RODO-2510 file (C-alpha; in nm, 4 decimals, decimal comma):
residues 578
     n   res          X          Y          Z
     1     m     2,8837     3,6264     9,5410
     2     a     2,6260     3,8098     9,4804
     3     q     2,5678     4,0223     9,1381
     4     s     2,5504     4,3803     9,0852
     5     t     2,2158     4,5499     9,1585
     6     e     2,3451     4,7847     8,8263
     7     t     2,1727     4,4617     8,5986
     8     a     2,0431     4,7189     8,3214
     9     d     2,3288     4,7816     8,1633
    10     w     2,5638     4,6101     7,8918
    11     v     2,8509     4,5473     8,1436
    12     s     2,6818     4,3598     8,3828
    13     r     2,5885     4,1546     8,1097
    14     f     2,9266     4,0853     7,9539
    15     a     3,0168     4,0164     8,3384
    16     d     2,7705     3,7870     8,4249
    17     d     2,8560     3,5671     8,1022
    18     v     3,2220     3,6320     8,1638
    19     i     3,2101     3,5006     8,5476
    20     e     3,0661     3,1921     8,4760
    21     e     3,2682     3,0751     8,1592
    22     s     3,6130     3,1853     8,3880
    23     e     3,4223     2,9148     8,6629
    24     r     3,3835     2,6609     8,3636
    25     r     3,7358     2,7114     8,2259
    26     a     3,9574     2,7915     8,5349
    27     p     3,7435     2,7725     8,8606
    28     g     3,9205     2,9616     9,1843
    29     k     4,1290     3,1757     8,9476
    30     p     4,1638     3,5320     8,8828
    31     v     3,9506     3,6578     8,6024
    32     v     4,1338     3,7129     8,3145
    33     v     4,0208     3,9919     8,0360
    34     a     4,2796     4,1632     7,7978
    35     s     4,3565     4,4278     7,5450
    36     g     4,6021     4,4280     7,2776
    37     l     4,7461     4,8271     7,1900
    38     s     5,0212     4,8534     6,8894
    39     p     5,2891     5,1535     7,0040
    40     s     5,3060     5,2001     6,6486
    41     g     5,2315     5,6427     6,6581
    42     p     5,0309     5,8007     6,8314
    43     i     4,7242     5,5745     7,0314
    44     h     4,3942     5,7396     6,9755
    45     l     4,0531     5,7636     7,1063
    46     g     3,9437     5,5232     6,8859
    47     n     4,1995     5,2446     6,9941
    48     l     4,0890     5,3536     7,3747
    49     r     3,8066     5,1317     7,3346
    50     e     4,0366     4,8551     7,3306
    51     v     4,1044     4,9303     7,6684
    52     m     3,7977     5,0815     7,7850
    53     t     3,5771     4,7732     7,7010
    54     p     3,7530     4,5045     7,9336
    55     h     3,8711     4,7804     8,1725
    56     l     3,4253     4,8602     8,2514
    57     v     3,3854     4,4439     8,2615
    58     a     3,6786     4,3741     8,4749
    59     d     3,5651     4,6441     8,7591
    60     e     3,2409     4,5244     8,7577
    61     i     3,3433     4,1608     8,8096
    62     r     3,5697     4,3461     9,0900
    63     r     3,3094     4,5254     9,2481
    64     r     3,1450     4,1849     9,2763
    65     g     3,4253     4,0753     9,5029
    66     y     3,6751     3,7981     9,2125
    67     q     3,9643     3,8974     9,1441
    68     v     4,0340     3,9897     8,7990
    69     r     4,3468     4,0153     8,5684
    70     h     4,3066     4,3286     8,2968
    71     l     4,6394     4,2441     8,0933
    72     i     4,7059     4,4963     7,8372
    73     s     4,9764     4,3343     7,5480
    74     w     5,1804     4,6032     7,4025
    75     d     5,2427     4,4884     7,0780
    76     d     5,5815     4,6592     7,0869
    77     y     5,7626     4,3411     6,9005
    78     d     5,5462     4,4470     6,5742
    79     r     5,7031     4,5644     6,2748
    80     y     5,7442     4,9070     6,2187
    81     r     5,5483     4,9532     5,8865
    82     k     5,5388     5,3012     5,7837
    83     v     5,5927     5,6764     5,8720
    84     p     5,3295     5,7786     6,0177
    85     a     5,2364     6,1500     5,9086
    86     g     5,2016     6,4593     6,1806
    87     i     5,4312     6,3591     6,4345
    88     a     5,6628     6,6442     6,5490
    89     g     6,0261     6,4924     6,5724
    90     i     6,0516     6,2478     6,2363
    91     d     6,1287     6,3419     5,9335
    92     e     6,1820     6,1102     5,5880
    93     t     6,4801     5,9096     5,7340
    94     w     6,2688     5,6995     5,9824
    95     a     6,1430     5,4921     5,6947
    96     e     6,4700     5,3272     5,6616
    97     h     6,3621     5,1480     5,9937
    98     i     6,0945     4,9672     5,8472
    99     g     6,0245     4,6061     5,9230
   100     k     6,2371     4,6378     6,2489
   101     p     6,0309     4,6036     6,5473
   102     l     5,8983     4,8985     6,7447
   103     t     6,1092     4,9097     6,9918
   104     s     6,4063     4,9303     6,7638
   105     v     6,3362     5,2477     6,5773
   106     p     6,4683     5,5587     6,7585
   107     a     6,1900     5,7478     6,9322
   108     p     6,1183     6,1157     6,7899
   109     k     6,3804     6,3604     6,8111
   110     g     6,3790     6,5116     7,1446
   111     s     6,1513     6,2608     7,3287
   112     t     6,2900     6,1248     7,6674
   113     h     6,1976     5,7440     7,5655
   114     p     6,4623     5,5404     7,4829
   115     n     6,3061     5,3949     7,1315
   116     w     5,9717     5,4704     6,9315
   117     a     5,7419     5,1778     7,1200
   118     e     5,8237     5,3370     7,4832
   119     h     5,7363     5,6948     7,3794
   120     f     5,3567     5,6585     7,2133
   121     k     5,3456     5,3823     7,4982
   122     a     5,4176     5,6470     7,7779
   123     a     5,1212     5,8772     7,7014
   124     m     4,8652     5,5959     7,7171
   125     v     4,9910     5,4754     8,0223
   126     e     5,0089     5,8446     8,1943
   127     s     4,6251     5,8746     8,0411
   128     l     4,5016     5,5506     8,1885
   129     a     4,6312     5,6651     8,5312
   130     e     4,4183     5,9491     8,4894
   131     l     4,1205     5,7431     8,3810
   132     g     4,1569     5,4870     8,6792
   133     v     4,2039     5,2309     8,5084
   134     e     4,3911     4,9320     8,6694
   135     f     4,6147     4,6724     8,4449
   136     d     4,9340     4,4325     8,3935
   137     g     5,1180     4,5347     8,1282
   138     i     5,3144     4,2581     7,9093
   139     s     5,5741     4,3958     7,6752
   140     q     5,5204     4,1478     7,3390
   141     t     5,9209     4,2311     7,3175
   142     a     5,9902     4,1053     7,6616
   143     q     5,8264     3,7822     7,6044
   144     y     5,9682     3,6772     7,2769
   145     t     6,3639     3,7930     7,3202
   146     s     6,3326     3,6252     7,6799
   147     g     6,2070     3,2942     7,5265
   148     v     5,8891     3,3076     7,7238
   149     y     5,7027     3,1807     7,4482
   150     r     5,9447     2,9298     7,3041
   151     e     5,7688     2,5830     7,3711
   152     q     5,4623     2,7696     7,1817
   153     i     5,6643     2,8748     6,9191
   154     l     5,8003     2,5368     6,8835
   155     h     5,4767     2,3592     6,9186
   156     a     5,2966     2,6044     6,6333
   157     v     5,6243     2,5395     6,3960
   158     a     5,5501     2,1402     6,4559
   159     h     5,1620     2,2111     6,3562
   160     r     5,2376     2,4090     6,0962
   161     a     5,0403     2,1847     5,8536
   162     d     4,7619     2,2228     6,0523
   163     i     4,7730     2,5805     6,0802
   164     d     4,8207     2,6030     5,7245
   165     a     4,4777     2,3942     5,6385
   166     i     4,2983     2,6139     5,8780
   167     l     4,4185     2,9356     5,7184
   168     d     4,4180     2,7824     5,3786
   169     q     3,9957     2,7285     5,4436
   170     y     4,0066     3,1677     5,4210
   171     r     4,2870     3,2762     5,1927
   172     t     4,0299     3,1885     4,8693
   173     k     3,7478     3,3689     5,0309
   174     k     3,9409     3,6783     5,0481
   175     a     3,9648     3,8273     4,7096
   176     p     3,5262     3,7818     4,6271
   177     a     3,4798     3,9509     4,9942
   178     k     3,7211     4,2673     4,8762
   179     q     3,5349     4,2958     4,5343
   180     k     3,2402     4,2812     4,6779
   181     q     3,2659     4,5705     4,9461
   182     q     3,4043     4,7612     4,6849
   183     q     3,0775     4,7423     4,4269
   184     k     2,9488     4,9658     4,7534
   185     p     3,0254     5,3174     4,8993
   186     v     3,3279     5,2693     5,0993
   187     d     3,2022     5,2849     5,4926
   188     e     3,4783     5,5493     5,6468
   189     a     3,4456     5,4292     5,9924
   190     e     3,5517     5,1126     5,8987
   191     l     3,7925     5,2236     5,5988
   192     e     3,9730     5,3560     5,8945
   193     a     3,9770     5,0983     6,1483
   194     e     4,1403     4,8998     5,9245
   195     e     4,4235     5,1260     5,8286
   196     g     4,4720     5,2142     6,2260
   197     s     4,5264     4,8626     6,3103
   198     g     4,8793     4,7596     6,2252
   199     a     4,8588     4,3827     6,3117
   200     a     4,5392     4,3442     6,1547
   201     s     4,6707     4,3346     5,7996
   202     e     4,9578     4,1591     5,9009
   203     d     5,0143     3,8489     5,6546
   204     d     4,9755     3,4813     5,7965
   205     g     5,2717     3,3454     5,7580
   206     s     5,5392     3,2833     5,4770
   207     s     5,5531     3,0030     5,2313
   208     g     5,8996     2,9466     5,0715
   209     s     6,1261     2,6868     4,9515
   210     a     6,0774     2,5565     5,3473
   211     g     5,6593     2,5679     5,2941
   212     y     5,3903     2,7264     5,5354
   213     f     5,6021     2,8750     5,8197
   214     p     5,4040     3,0720     6,0902
   215     y     5,6840     3,2009     6,2464
   216     k     5,9287     3,5297     6,0968
   217     p     6,3070     3,5784     6,2496
   218     y     6,4356     3,9679     6,2897
   219     c     6,7249     3,9554     6,0820
   220     g     7,0513     3,9318     6,2346
   221     n     7,1968     4,1871     6,0737
   222     c     6,9722     4,4469     5,9812
   223     e     6,7158     4,3918     6,2132
   224     k     6,3997     4,3405     5,9716
   225     d     6,1808     4,0878     5,9131
   226     l     6,1574     4,0870     5,5301
   227     t     6,3228     3,7485     5,5546
   228     t     6,2160     3,4256     5,4163
   229     v     6,2341     3,0423     5,6115
   230     t     6,4742     2,8514     5,3301
   231     s     6,4634     2,5458     5,5173
   232     y     6,3839     2,4155     5,9115
   233     d     6,4596     2,0407     6,0364
   234     d     6,1711     1,9478     6,3141
   235     e     6,4362     1,7202     6,4942
   236     t     6,7242     1,9422     6,5692
   237     t     6,4970     2,2940     6,5322
   238     e     6,7524     2,4365     6,2855
   239     l     6,6535     2,7034     6,0918
   240     t     6,7963     2,8851     5,8047
   241     y     6,6427     3,2303     5,6579
   242     a     6,7711     3,4768     5,4411
   243     c     6,7082     3,8311     5,4459
   244     t     6,5772     3,9938     5,1182
   245     a     6,6477     4,3607     5,2706
   246     c     7,0290     4,3367     5,2910
   247     g     7,0943     3,9776     5,1802
   248     f     7,2097     3,8194     5,4866
   249     s     7,1540     3,4644     5,5572
   250     e     7,1944     3,2352     5,8936
   251     t     7,1485     2,8937     6,0091
   252     v     6,9967     2,9005     6,4341
   253     r     6,8433     2,6570     6,6338
   254     l     6,4661     2,7280     6,7453
   255     n     6,4644     2,6116     7,0640
   256     e     6,7161     2,8683     7,1849
   257     f     6,6608     3,1284     6,9045
   258     n     6,4847     3,4840     7,0539
   259     r     6,5005     3,6813     6,7459
   260     g     6,1536     3,6574     6,5908
   261     k     5,8095     3,6449     6,6682
   262     l     5,5056     3,4427     6,5361
   263     v     5,2634     3,5944     6,2798
   264     w     4,9557     3,7749     6,3882
   265     k     4,6924     3,5130     6,3460
   266     v     4,8864     3,2358     6,5247
   267     d     5,0300     3,4991     6,7715
   268     w     4,7070     3,6123     6,9039
   269     p     4,5059     3,2913     6,9358
   270     m     4,8634     3,1154     7,1280
   271     r     4,8533     3,4402     7,3773
   272     w     4,4957     3,3521     7,4715
   273     a     4,6161     2,9855     7,5268
   274     y     4,8472     3,1055     7,7290
   275     e     4,7049     3,3518     7,9220
   276     g     4,3861     3,1844     7,9941
   277     v     4,2117     3,5354     7,8539
   278     i     3,7832     3,4847     7,9467
   279     f     3,7460     3,8501     7,7223
   280     e     3,8777     4,0822     7,4651
   281     p     3,6821     4,2559     7,1894
   282     s     3,8203     4,3224     6,9170
   283     g     3,7618     4,6020     6,6041
   284     v     3,5572     4,5674     6,3161
   285     d     3,8776     4,4974     6,1059
   286     h     3,9450     4,1665     6,3502
   287     s     3,5970     4,0256     6,3733
   288     s     3,4803     4,0309     6,0112
   289     p     3,4652     3,7043     5,8261
   290     g     3,8130     3,5266     5,7801
   291     s     4,0012     3,8142     5,9911
   292     s     4,2043     3,7021     6,3018
   293     f     3,9105     3,6559     6,5237
   294     q     3,7568     3,3853     6,3223
   295     v     4,0416     3,2430     6,2615
   296     g     4,1762     3,2695     6,5499
   297     g     3,9017     3,0874     6,6873
   298     q     4,0236     2,7512     6,5328
   299     i     4,4056     2,7952     6,5830
   300     v     4,3445     2,8414     6,9884
   301     g     4,2629     2,4792     6,9703
   302     i     4,5783     2,3687     6,8743
   303     f     4,7653     2,5603     7,1432
   304     g     4,5171     2,3884     7,4034
   305     g     4,3073     2,6722     7,4255
   306     k     3,9489     2,8436     7,3658
   307     q     3,8884     3,1515     7,2122
   308     p     3,7555     3,4088     7,4552
   309     i     3,4421     3,6010     7,4755
   310     g     3,5101     3,8527     7,1826
   311     p     3,2395     4,1461     7,1476
   312     m     3,3271     4,3711     6,8115
   313     y     3,3569     4,7223     6,9227
   314     a     3,2791     4,9634     6,6511
   315     f     3,3927     5,2805     6,5475
   316     v     3,4590     5,6148     6,7919
   317     g     3,3951     5,9386     6,6455
   318     i     3,5456     6,3314     6,6417
   319     s     3,3163     6,6091     6,6373
   320     g     3,4688     6,8725     6,3883
   321     m     3,7624     6,6416     6,3447
   322     a     3,8378     6,4407     6,0861
   323     k     3,8117     6,0403     6,1483
   324     m     4,0730     5,8740     6,3293
   325     s     4,3569     5,6986     6,1932
   326     s     4,6879     5,6275     6,3715
   327     s     4,8818     5,6626     5,9964
   328     r     4,7656     6,0576     5,9913
   329     g     4,8838     6,3227     6,2093
   330     g     4,6625     6,4813     6,4066
   331     v     4,4477     6,1983     6,5491
   332     p     4,3413     6,3068     6,8883
   333     t     4,4600     6,0793     7,1523
   334     p     4,3382     6,0369     7,5254
   335     g     4,5592     6,2569     7,6219
   336     d     4,4055     6,5177     7,3858
   337     a     4,0809     6,4318     7,5365
   338     l     4,1440     6,4710     7,8986
   339     k     4,3494     6,8103     7,8564
   340     i     3,9870     6,9285     7,7418
   341     m     3,7480     6,6858     7,9778
   342     e     3,7915     6,5535     8,2673
   343     p     3,8384     6,1836     8,3356
   344     q     3,4267     6,1321     8,4526
   345     l     3,3083     6,2557     8,0930
   346     l     3,5570     6,0739     7,9013
   347     r     3,4660     5,7508     8,0820
   348     w     3,0921     5,7775     8,0622
   349     l     3,1147     5,8944     7,6713
   350     y     3,2395     5,4619     7,6564
   351     a     3,0122     5,3076     7,9326
   352     r     2,7017     5,4605     7,7865
   353     r     2,6928     5,2812     7,4511
   354     r     2,7022     4,9514     7,4004
   355     p     3,0693     4,8214     7,2001
   356     n     2,8791     4,8043     6,8875
   357     q     2,7346     5,1173     6,9067
   358     s     2,9605     5,3640     6,7246
   359     f     2,9841     5,7716     6,9263
   360     k     3,1835     6,0667     6,9065
   361     i     3,3639     6,2914     7,1427
   362     a     3,3677     6,6519     7,0686
   363     f     3,6566     6,8929     7,0321
   364     d     3,4207     7,1687     6,9084
   365     q     3,1177     7,3532     7,0452
   366     e     2,9452     7,0160     7,0867
   367     i     3,1671     6,9381     7,3749
   368     q     2,9627     7,2406     7,5839
   369     r     2,6276     7,0394     7,5307
   370     l     2,7600     6,7072     7,6474
   371     y     2,8823     6,8555     8,0040
   372     d     2,4994     6,9950     8,0185
   373     e     2,3817     6,6497     7,9651
   374     w     2,6477     6,5087     8,1994
   375     d     2,5795     6,7681     8,5034
   376     k     2,1775     6,6722     8,4305
   377     l     2,2401     6,3040     8,4518
   378     d     2,4573     6,4164     8,7760
   379     g     2,1493     6,5967     8,9052
   380     k     1,8909     6,3237     8,8359
   381     v     2,1280     6,0526     9,0371
   382     t     2,1447     6,2718     9,3438
   383     d     1,7740     6,3220     9,3246
   384     s     1,6935     5,9315     9,2536
   385     s     1,4926     6,0074     8,9352
   386     a     1,7544     5,8882     8,6525
   387     l     1,6926     5,5515     8,4745
   388     p     1,8555     5,2105     8,6023
   389     a     2,0623     5,1774     8,2598
   390     d     2,2008     5,5555     8,3098
   391     v     2,2669     5,5390     8,6614
   392     a     2,4911     5,2431     8,5976
   393     a     2,6743     5,4170     8,3825
   394     h     2,7280     5,7527     8,5849
   395     s     2,8588     5,4883     8,8308
   396     r     3,0882     5,3246     8,6346
   397     a     3,2035     5,7009     8,5034
   398     v     3,2598     5,8318     8,8303
   399     r     3,4195     5,5354     9,0227
   400     t     3,6065     5,2192     8,9753
   401     a     3,6437     4,9199     9,2466
   402     g     3,9105     5,0758     9,4077
   403     g     3,6898     5,3954     9,4739
   404     e     3,5425     5,7763     9,3361
   405     l     3,8031     5,9366     9,1193
   406     p     3,9381     6,2775     9,1768
   407     t     3,6186     6,5246     9,0946
   408     t     3,5210     6,8808     9,0747
   409     p     3,4201     7,0475     9,4235
   410     r     3,2412     7,3058     9,2911
   411     p     3,1602     7,1487     8,8931
   412     l     2,9897     7,5227     8,7411
   413     p     2,8830     7,4521     8,4136
   414     y     3,1272     7,4263     8,1808
   415     r     2,9984     7,6673     7,9132
   416     t     3,0404     7,8872     8,1687
   417     l     3,3741     7,8238     8,2771
   418     a     3,4322     7,8792     7,9251
   419     s     3,3243     8,1797     7,8504
   420     v     3,4946     8,3390     8,1651
   421     a     3,8347     8,1711     8,0392
   422     d     3,7943     8,2832     7,7455
   423     i     3,6672     8,6749     7,8228
   424     t     3,9485     8,7051     8,1175
   425     a     4,2333     8,5638     7,8800
   426     g     4,4091     8,3943     8,1667
   427     h     4,3887     8,6646     8,4447
   428     e     4,2913     8,4306     8,7314
   429     d     4,1750     8,7590     8,9654
   430     q     3,9188     8,8368     8,6986
   431     a     3,8160     8,5139     8,6454
   432     l     3,7335     8,4400     9,0635
   433     r     3,5541     8,7500     9,0358
   434     i     3,3020     8,6856     8,7634
   435     l     3,2734     8,2971     8,9070
   436     s     3,2380     8,4416     9,2705
   437     e     2,9070     8,6561     9,1203
   438     l     2,7537     8,3813     8,9638
   439     d     2,6008     8,2887     9,2949
   440     p     2,5917     8,5486     9,5553
   441     a     2,4099     8,3389     9,8229
   442     d     2,7297     8,1165     9,7851
   443     p     2,9905     8,2451     9,6258
   444     i     3,3070     8,0759     9,5305
   445     g     3,5777     8,1365     9,7095
   446     s     3,8811     7,9923     9,5259
   447     l     3,9242     7,9229     9,1595
   448     d     4,1064     7,5555     9,3166
   449     e     3,7280     7,5050     9,3775
   450     a     3,6366     7,4623     9,0506
   451     r     3,9033     7,3125     8,9303
   452     p     4,0194     7,0821     8,7396
   453     r     3,7263     7,1552     8,5278
   454     y     3,7900     7,5128     8,5158
   455     n     4,1678     7,4215     8,3666
   456     k     3,9813     7,1543     8,1216
   457     a     3,7479     7,4539     7,9873
   458     e     4,0517     7,7023     7,9423
   459     a     4,2560     7,4488     7,7638
   460     w     3,9482     7,4441     7,5313
   461     i     3,9297     7,7963     7,4870
   462     n     4,2930     7,7738     7,3940
   463     t     4,3312     7,5146     7,1847
   464     h     3,9744     7,4294     6,9743
   465     v     3,8398     7,7574     6,9670
   466     p     3,9537     7,9569     6,6756
   467     a     4,0980     8,3039     6,7169
   468     d     3,8274     8,5018     6,5043
   469     q     3,5586     8,2919     6,7391
   470     r     3,7152     8,4553     7,0561
   471     t     3,5283     8,7385     7,2424
   472     i     3,7797     9,0289     7,2805
   473     v     3,5158     9,3000     7,4891
   474     r     3,5520     9,6527     7,3191
   475     d     3,7426     9,9704     7,5118
   476     e     3,5060    10,1855     7,4335
   477     p     3,1005    10,2609     7,3128
   478     d     3,0374    10,1985     6,9443
   479     a     2,8935    10,5923     6,9877
   480     e     2,7688    10,5629     6,5921
   481     l     2,5413    10,2514     6,6469
   482     l     2,4523    10,4274     7,0076
   483     k     2,3931    10,7350     6,8114
   484     s     2,1555    10,5320     6,5118
   485     l     1,9303    10,3729     6,7461
   486     d     1,5697    10,3639     6,7243
   487     e     1,3439    10,4433     7,0455
   488     a     1,2720    10,1211     7,0980
   489     s     1,5959    10,0027     7,0892
   490     q     1,7137    10,2851     7,3180
   491     q     1,4163    10,1754     7,5102
   492     s     1,5703     9,8088     7,5585
   493     l     1,8776     9,9668     7,6814
   494     r     1,7225    10,1723     7,9633
   495     l     1,4841     9,8404     8,0582
   496     l     1,8098     9,6487     8,0896
   497     l     2,0408     9,8690     8,2726
   498     d     1,7514    10,0023     8,5148
   499     g     1,7601     9,6024     8,6178
   500     l     2,1231     9,4876     8,6530
   501     a     2,1638     9,6286     8,9989
   502     d     1,8923     9,4423     9,1409
   503     n     1,9570     9,1563     8,9105
   504     w     2,3505     9,1125     8,9172
   505     s     2,3706     8,7207     8,9643
   506     l     2,3751     8,4561     8,6969
   507     d     2,0291     8,3606     8,7472
   508     g     1,8982     8,7444     8,8003
   509     l     2,0713     8,8272     8,4489
   510     t     1,9055     8,5125     8,2914
   511     h     1,5915     8,6560     8,3663
   512     l     1,6426     9,0171     8,3332
   513     v     1,7831     8,9642     7,9305
   514     y     1,5281     8,6925     7,8337
   515     g     1,2756     8,9383     8,0155
   516     v     1,3274     9,2786     7,8882
   517     p     1,1803     9,1880     7,5355
   518     k     0,8838     9,0064     7,7050
   519     v     0,8034     9,3751     7,8694
   520     q     0,8619     9,5826     7,6125
   521     a     0,5707     9,4078     7,4177
   522     g     0,3639     9,4306     7,7158
   523     f     0,4155     9,0592     7,9024
   524     p     0,5468     8,9737     8,2230
   525     a     0,9054     8,9472     8,2505
   526     d     0,8436     8,5714     8,4002
   527     a     0,5463     8,4947     8,1214
   528     t     0,6355     8,1414     7,9422
   529     p     0,6909     8,0410     7,5839
   530     k     0,3728     7,9504     7,5786
   531     e     0,1897     8,2452     7,7125
   532     l     0,3950     8,4615     7,4473
   533     p     0,3395     8,4766     7,0647
   534     a     0,6576     8,3464     6,8020
   535     e     0,7169     8,7167     6,7645
   536     i     0,8916     8,7210     7,0762
   537     k     1,1562     8,4936     7,0157
   538     t     1,2355     8,7127     6,7203
   539     a     1,2528     9,0112     6,9037
   540     q     1,4919     8,8703     7,2155
   541     r     1,7206     8,7312     6,9162
   542     t     1,7147     9,1220     6,7902
   543     f     1,7888     9,2546     7,1441
   544     f     2,0565     9,0148     7,1887
   545     a     2,2236     9,1123     6,8824
   546     l     2,2330     9,4436     6,9552
   547     l     2,4169     9,3872     7,2967
   548     y     2,6485     9,1757     7,1249
   549     h     2,7446     9,4557     6,9019
   550     l     2,7532     9,6840     7,1326
   551     l     2,9786     9,4653     7,4074
   552     v     3,1683     9,2892     7,1905
   553     g     3,1525     9,3677     6,8333
   554     r     2,9896     9,0647     6,6835
   555     d     2,6368     8,9148     6,6490
   556     t     2,7178     8,6358     6,9149
   557     g     2,8845     8,5284     7,1401
   558     p     2,9277     8,3778     7,4900
   559     r     2,6150     8,3534     7,6511
   560     l     2,5241     8,7220     7,7482
   561     p     2,4545     8,6597     8,1940
   562     t     2,7694     8,5061     8,1781
   563     l     2,9523     8,8206     7,9225
   564     l     2,7668     9,0605     8,1402
   565     l     2,8926     8,9547     8,4685
   566     a     3,2448     8,8775     8,2963
   567     v     3,2426     9,2745     8,1609
   568     g     3,1460     9,4071     8,5248
   569     q     2,8618     9,6253     8,6117
   570     e     3,0640     9,9864     8,5458
   571     r     3,2186     9,8831     8,1778
   572     v     2,8777     9,7399     8,0835
   573     r     2,6846    10,0393     8,1351
   574     a     2,9881    10,2615     7,9792
   575     l     2,9579    10,0583     7,6420
   576     l     2,5867    10,0837     7,6949
   577     g     2,5802    10,4286     7,6384
   578     e     2,5085    10,5200     8,0273
***
C-alpha cells in the first residue's frame, strides 16, 4: 500500500513504524492502537492527549488503506480513590464510596446517568464525536464482571512468583528516586500528571499470609477493594479473602469468580497481550523508571505478548488557568474547549506538536492569537505556500480518513466575531448588521454563514471575559471630555468623522483610524511604518485611547474598526461630538 505523501510530520513517522510492527506481529489483521481513560472525575484536556495521539496515527494508517482498531479502554472498574473537589451535585457523603469500583459509585445529584463512571464518560464520548475520533470503547467493568479475562487472571495468579520477581527489581529503587526528586524544584507539570492519573499510582499487588497476589477481589459485602487474600489453592483455585473495611470474609473459586481485577501493573500488560496492541502512548507518570509502562514491558511476556510502541506524551497546559489535575475542581475538559473553539482548531493543537512537546490551550485572550495563526495557515495551505509539516498538521485538523469535519461557511476572524458578540450582547439582528458591513462587496446574508465560529466566539465572551472587561457603549457623549480637548485632538476627530462615510467597511475603517495621526503629522495616510518616525506610534496610541474613552469610557477595548462598525455611523458621530 502506498504511503502518504505527508511524510514530514511525526504522525507519518509513527504510522510507518506501527504498520511495519503490525505486519511483523499479526500480518493480515487490523492494526490495533489503544488509549486508556479513567472516568474518576472530569476527563480533562491533558487526558485528551491519551486519545488524540493514537487517533492521529490510526487515522493516518486508515488514509493509507489499512484496517485499524482504535481501542479506548474505559477504566471504569478502577477503585474510587477520593472525592474530587469542585464537582457539582456531590458532597462529603461520597467519601463512603471510596474503594468501590467507579461503576458502583452513584452519579452526582441531578445526573441522568446510572453511575459515576458513566456520568463522566458521557461528556467525553460527546466531545470525541465532535472531534471526529472513531474508536471502539471497552468497559473494563463489563470485561471483568462477565469473565472475559478469566483465563488471563488464572494465568497471572499461577505465575505470581514470576510477576513478583519482576516487580521486586523495581521496589527497592523507588525510595532513592523520590529522594532525588525532592532535592530539585518540583516540576509542577509532572506532579499534576501524576496526581491526575488514578491507575498510575495504584499498588502492584498485596503480600499477605498467602504471599504476593496480583489480584484484588472487591468485597462481597461492602463492594470495596480493601481486601487481603489470606489463602489460595492453585489446584482448586479456592481463594479466601478478608475485608479490612467491614470485616467480611469468604471463600470463592477464582475459576468462576468475577468480582475483582488484576492490579494495574499486571492488568495493563495483560491487556496488551489480550488485544494485540501495537501502539499505545503513555503520560510521564507511566513512563518514568520503575513505572507501569517499563515494568509492563517485562510482565507482558508472561502473557505471551509484546510491549506496544509507546511514546511518552508531555503535559498540556492551559493559558490563563491553573495546571490541570482531575482531583481538583474546575479542570477544563474537551467539552469546555469545544464550547469556545471549533474542533479543527483543537485537533490542530494536538497534531502540530510531537507527543513529547508540551503546549498550551488558550481560554484567555490568547485564543484570538491562536485563531489568527490558524487562519493564516489556512490561507497558506490554500495558496500552496505552507511548509510540508504545516500542511500535514492542517490536513489532520480539518479532515479524517472518513471525510472533512463540518466547518464554518464564512470563517470571519475570531477576534472580530468576539468583539461583535461582546458589543451586541446577544442581539442577533445587530450582530448581523455589523457583520454584513465588514465587506460591503461581499456582504454576509445570514448569521448561519458565520456559524459555528460565531457561536464559539460568543460563548468565549460570555464565559471567559470578566464583566469588568466587557464592552459597554456610552449612551450619551462625554461632554466634559469633548469640551476639554485641545485643538490637535479636535482636528483628529474631525479627520475621522470626515472620512467615515467613504470608509465604512472593516478595511476602510482600519485604514482610516491608523491614517489620521499620519495625516496630522504631515504624512500620507498610506505611509508604511518604515517611512514614519517613531513618534507616530505614540500619536496613534494617544488617538486610539481618546476614541475608546469617548465611545466606551475606557482606554482600551475591541479593535477600533470593529467597534466603530458595531456602534454604527450615526451613533459614532453623536458620541464624537458632531
